[in-house]
C-alpha positions as CSV (number, residue, x, y, z in Angstrom):
1,X,-5.4,-6.1,-19.6
2,X,-7.4,-4.4,-16.9
3,X,-5.4,-2.4,-14.2
4,X,-4.7,-4.3,-11.0
5,X,-3.7,-3.4,-7.6
6,X,-0.2,-4.6,-6.6
7,X,2.6,-3.9,-4.0
8,X,6.0,-2.7,-5.2
9,X,9.1,-3.4,-3.1
10,X,10.8,0.0,-2.1
11,X,13.1,1.6,0.5
12,X,11.3,3.9,2.9
13,X,12.5,6.8,4.9
14,X,11.0,9.6,6.9
15,X,8.9,12.3,4.9
16,X,9.0,15.9,5.4
17,X,5.6,15.7,7.1
18,X,4.1,13.1,9.6
19,X,1.6,11.8,7.0
20,X,4.0,11.1,4.3
21,X,7.1,8.8,3.6
22,X,10.1,9.2,1.4
23,X,10.6,6.0,-0.9
24,X,13.1,5.0,-3.3
25,X,12.5,2.5,-6.0
26,X,14.2,0.9,-9.0
27,X,12.8,1.6,-12.4
28,X,14.2,0.5,-15.9
29,X,15.6,4.1,-16.1
30,X,17.4,3.8,-12.8
31,X,16.5,4.8,-9.0
32,X,13.8,7.4,-8.4
33,X,12.8,8.9,-5.0
34,X,9.4,10.6,-4.2
35,X,7.1,11.2,-1.3
36,X,4.0,9.2,-0.9
37,X,1.1,9.1,1.6
38,X,2.0,7.1,4.8
39,X,-1.3,5.0,4.1
40,X,0.2,3.8,0.8
41,X,3.2,2.2,2.6
42,X,3.2,-1.4,4.1
43,X,6.1,-2.6,6.3
44,X,6.4,-6.4,7.0
45,X,7.7,-8.0,10.2
46,X,11.0,-8.6,8.2
47,X,11.5,-4.9,7.6
48,X,10.6,-5.1,3.9
49,X,8.7,-2.0,2.7
50,X,6.2,-2.1,-0.1
51,X,3.9,0.6,-1.5
52,X,0.5,0.3,-3.2
53,X,0.7,0.8,-7.0
54,X,-1.7,0.2,-9.9
55,X,-0.4,-2.3,-12.6
56,X,-1.4,-0.9,-16.0
57,X,0.3,-3.4,-18.3
58,X,2.9,-6.1,-18.2
59,X,5.0,-8.4,-20.2
60,X,7.3,-11.4,-19.2
61,X,9.9,-9.3,-17.4
62,X,8.4,-5.8,-16.7
63,X,5.3,-4.0,-15.4
64,X,4.1,-0.5,-16.3
65,X,2.8,0.9,-13.0
66,X,1.2,4.0,-11.8
67,X,2.7,5.2,-8.5
68,X,0.8,7.6,-6.3
69,X,2.9,10.7,-5.2
70,X,2.5,13.8,-3.4
71,X,3.0,15.8,-6.7
72,X,0.5,13.6,-8.6
73,X,0.8,10.1,-10.0
74,X,3.7,8.8,-11.9
75,X,3.9,6.1,-14.6
76,X,7.1,4.0,-14.5
77,X,8.4,0.7,-15.7
78,X,9.7,-1.8,-13.2
79,X,11.0,-5.3,-13.1
80,X,8.1,-7.8,-12.3
81,X,10.3,-9.5,-9.5
82,X,9.7,-6.2,-7.4
83,X,5.9,-6.7,-7.6
84,X,3.6,-8.7,-5.5
85,X,-0.1,-9.5,-5.6
86,X,-2.2,-7.4,-3.2
87,X,-4.1,-9.6,-0.7
Protein backbone atom coordinates (compact mmCIF):
# COMPACT_ATOMS: atom_id res chain seq x y z
CA UNK A 1 0.00 0.00 0.00
CA UNK A 2 1.53 3.36 -0.97
CA UNK A 3 1.57 6.06 1.70
CA UNK A 4 -1.28 8.55 1.71
CA UNK A 5 -1.82 11.99 3.27
CA UNK A 6 -4.61 11.99 5.90
CA UNK A 7 -5.98 14.18 8.70
CA UNK A 8 -5.85 12.91 12.31
CA UNK A 9 -8.26 14.25 14.95
CA UNK A 10 -6.33 15.79 17.88
CA UNK A 11 -6.66 18.22 20.77
CA UNK A 12 -4.68 21.41 20.19
CA UNK A 13 -3.16 23.92 22.59
CA UNK A 14 -0.68 26.76 22.41
CA UNK A 15 2.92 25.86 21.62
CA UNK A 16 6.03 27.27 23.22
CA UNK A 17 6.65 29.42 20.13
CA UNK A 18 4.22 31.33 17.87
CA UNK A 19 4.86 28.99 14.90
CA UNK A 20 4.01 25.75 16.73
CA UNK A 21 1.08 24.09 18.48
CA UNK A 22 0.91 21.49 21.24
CA UNK A 23 -1.20 18.51 20.20
CA UNK A 24 -2.55 15.54 22.12
CA UNK A 25 -3.60 12.37 20.31
CA UNK A 26 -4.81 8.87 21.16
CA UNK A 27 -2.68 5.97 19.98
CA UNK A 28 -3.02 2.24 20.59
CA UNK A 29 -0.55 2.70 23.48
CA UNK A 30 -2.41 5.63 25.11
CA UNK A 31 -2.34 9.40 24.81
CA UNK A 32 0.76 11.19 23.62
CA UNK A 33 1.58 14.89 23.35
CA UNK A 34 4.01 16.65 21.05
CA UNK A 35 4.68 19.96 19.33
CA UNK A 36 3.96 20.35 15.62
CA UNK A 37 4.28 23.23 13.17
CA UNK A 38 1.25 25.51 13.13
CA UNK A 39 0.98 24.90 9.37
CA UNK A 40 0.30 21.18 10.02
CA UNK A 41 -2.84 21.98 12.10
CA UNK A 42 -6.31 22.59 10.66
CA UNK A 43 -9.23 23.74 12.82
CA UNK A 44 -12.80 23.45 11.55
CA UNK A 45 -15.68 25.86 12.18
CA UNK A 46 -17.01 23.45 14.82
CA UNK A 47 -13.72 23.64 16.73
CA UNK A 48 -12.49 20.18 15.78
CA UNK A 49 -8.73 20.13 15.23
CA UNK A 50 -6.79 17.85 12.90
CA UNK A 51 -3.17 17.47 11.92
CA UNK A 52 -1.74 16.38 8.61
CA UNK A 53 -0.19 12.88 8.82
CA UNK A 54 1.07 10.25 6.42
CA UNK A 55 -0.75 6.90 6.44
CA UNK A 56 1.90 4.23 5.95
CA UNK A 57 -0.24 1.10 6.33
CA UNK A 58 -3.65 0.08 7.65
CA UNK A 59 -5.96 -2.79 8.37
CA UNK A 60 -9.66 -2.94 9.14
CA UNK A 61 -9.40 -1.05 12.46
CA UNK A 62 -6.02 0.69 12.71
CA UNK A 63 -3.71 2.91 10.71
CA UNK A 64 0.06 3.15 11.05
CA UNK A 65 0.89 6.82 10.61
CA UNK A 66 3.89 9.11 10.50
CA UNK A 67 3.32 12.26 12.54
CA UNK A 68 5.46 15.34 11.90
CA UNK A 69 6.95 16.72 15.11
CA UNK A 70 9.40 19.40 16.17
CA UNK A 71 11.78 16.67 17.38
CA UNK A 72 11.41 14.71 14.14
CA UNK A 73 8.71 12.40 12.79
CA UNK A 74 7.07 9.72 14.95
CA UNK A 75 5.42 6.52 13.77
CA UNK A 76 2.37 5.51 15.80
CA UNK A 77 -0.69 3.27 15.47
CA UNK A 78 -4.14 4.91 15.75
CA UNK A 79 -7.74 3.84 15.33
CA UNK A 80 -8.96 4.47 11.79
CA UNK A 81 -12.04 6.28 13.13
CA UNK A 82 -9.73 9.19 14.06
CA UNK A 83 -8.44 9.52 10.46
CA UNK A 84 -10.03 11.41 7.57
CA UNK A 85 -9.09 11.69 3.91
CA UNK A 86 -7.17 14.82 2.95
CA UNK A 87 -9.09 16.88 0.42
